[in-house]
C-alpha positions as CSV (number, residue, x, y, z in Angstrom):
1,P,-43.9,3.7,-81.5
2,I,-46.0,0.8,-83.0
3,L,-45.3,0.6,-86.7
4,G,-48.5,-1.1,-87.6
5,E,-49.7,-4.6,-88.6
6,Q,-49.1,-4.7,-92.4
7,H,-48.7,-8.2,-94.0
8,I,-46.1,-8.5,-96.7
9,E,-45.0,-11.3,-99.1
10,V,-42.0,-13.3,-98.1
11,G,-38.9,-11.4,-99.2
12,A,-40.8,-8.2,-99.9
13,A,-38.9,-4.9,-99.3
14,H,-40.2,-2.6,-96.5
15,P,-39.1,0.4,-94.5
16,E,-36.6,0.0,-91.7
17,Y,-37.8,-1.1,-88.3
18,N,-37.5,1.3,-85.3
19,S,-36.1,-1.2,-82.8
20,N,-33.6,-4.1,-82.6
21,P,-35.2,-6.6,-82.8
22,P,-38.4,-5.2,-84.2
23,T,-41.5,-5.4,-82.1
24,S,-44.1,-4.4,-84.7
25,G,-44.5,-3.5,-88.3
26,W,-44.3,-5.2,-91.7
27,H,-44.5,-9.0,-91.3
28,Y,-45.2,-12.2,-93.2
29,T,-48.6,-13.8,-93.2
30,Q,-47.3,-17.0,-91.7
31,P,-46.1,-16.9,-88.0
32,A,-43.3,-19.1,-86.8
33,E,-44.0,-22.3,-84.9
34,K,-44.1,-21.8,-81.2
35,R,-41.0,-23.8,-80.0
36,I,-37.3,-23.7,-79.3
37,H,-35.6,-22.9,-82.7
38,E,-32.0,-23.9,-83.3
39,N,-31.6,-21.6,-86.3
40,E,-32.4,-17.9,-86.8
41,L,-35.8,-17.0,-88.3
42,P,-36.6,-13.9,-90.4
43,D,-37.7,-11.0,-88.2
44,E,-40.7,-10.5,-90.5
45,Q,-41.9,-14.0,-89.5
46,V,-41.5,-13.7,-85.8
47,I,-43.2,-10.2,-85.7
48,H,-46.4,-12.1,-86.7
49,N,-46.0,-14.2,-83.5
50,L,-45.7,-10.9,-81.5
51,E,-48.9,-9.7,-83.1
52,H,-50.6,-12.8,-81.7
53,G,-49.5,-11.9,-78.2
54,E,-46.4,-14.2,-78.0
55,I,-43.1,-13.4,-76.4
56,W,-39.8,-13.7,-78.5
57,I,-36.7,-14.6,-76.5
58,S,-33.7,-14.1,-78.8
59,Y,-30.0,-14.5,-78.0
60,K,-26.5,-14.2,-79.3
61,D,-23.0,-14.9,-77.9
62,I,-24.2,-16.9,-74.8
63,D,-22.8,-20.0,-73.3
64,E,-24.5,-23.4,-73.4
65,D,-25.6,-23.2,-69.8
66,T,-27.4,-19.9,-70.5
67,K,-28.9,-21.3,-73.7
68,T,-30.2,-24.3,-71.8
69,K,-31.8,-22.1,-69.2
70,L,-33.5,-20.0,-71.9
71,E,-34.8,-23.2,-73.6
72,D,-36.1,-24.4,-70.2
73,I,-38.1,-21.2,-69.9
74,G,-39.3,-21.6,-73.5
75,R,-40.6,-25.1,-72.7
76,R,-42.3,-23.9,-69.5
77,Y,-44.2,-21.2,-71.4
78,L,-44.6,-23.1,-74.7
79,Q,-48.0,-21.6,-75.5
80,S,-46.6,-18.1,-75.1
81,V,-42.9,-18.1,-76.1
82,I,-40.7,-18.6,-79.1
83,V,-36.9,-18.9,-78.5
84,T,-34.3,-18.3,-81.3
85,P,-30.7,-17.3,-81.8
86,R,-30.4,-13.8,-83.5
87,A,-27.0,-12.5,-84.7
88,K,-28.3,-8.9,-85.1
89,N,-29.1,-8.5,-81.4
90,D,-27.2,-5.7,-79.7
91,A,-27.5,-7.5,-76.3
92,K,-26.9,-11.1,-75.3
93,I,-30.6,-11.8,-74.4
94,V,-33.5,-9.8,-75.8
95,L,-37.1,-10.1,-74.7
96,A,-39.7,-8.8,-77.2
97,S,-43.4,-8.5,-77.3
98,W,-45.7,-6.3,-79.4
99,G,-44.2,-2.8,-79.0
100,R,-42.0,-3.7,-76.0
101,L,-38.3,-4.7,-75.5
102,Q,-36.1,-5.6,-72.6
103,K,-32.4,-6.3,-73.1
104,L,-30.2,-8.3,-70.8
105,E,-26.5,-8.8,-70.7
106,Q,-26.8,-11.8,-68.5
107,F,-29.4,-14.4,-67.6
108,D,-32.0,-13.2,-65.1
109,E,-34.8,-15.7,-64.7
110,A,-37.0,-13.4,-62.6
111,A,-36.7,-10.6,-65.1
112,I,-37.6,-13.0,-68.0
113,V,-40.5,-14.5,-66.3
114,N,-41.8,-11.1,-65.2
115,F,-41.6,-9.9,-68.8
116,I,-43.5,-12.9,-70.1
117,K,-46.3,-12.5,-67.5
118,A,-46.5,-8.7,-67.9
119,N,-46.6,-8.7,-71.7
120,K,-48.0,-11.9,-73.2
121,N,-51.3,-11.3,-75.1
122,K,-50.9,-7.5,-75.0
123,S,-51.2,-7.2,-78.8
124,P,-53.6,-6.5,-81.6
125,E,-54.6,-10.2,-82.0
126,P,-54.1,-11.8,-78.5
127,F,-54.9,-15.6,-78.3
128,A,-55.1,-15.7,-82.1
129,R,-53.4,-19.1,-82.3
């Protein structure tokens, strides 16, 4: 279920999310920059991107070839996608949009592109940025 769109201050406590990674709920007022990120970002920041209709591709424990392929997709859809590593993932590659998740144990370009096309801008504030 969608947990709402509440803004919180950076570092503020909030209830647990209902998915991993979260796809809605308590989030910071400032979204993350749409780009390929080399370092993890707080879930609370990226949730704001999802609220704006963006797709979050997060990954963990993947090889350099797979990372390069994910980054290539991120560049191809730069206005719609943010790519980050995320140690808390329970799958190697996780696709997230507002209220939706898809988990992959291996790279599948068709599945990733289909998720992006099917779910971008399906959110409370589509095209907000």
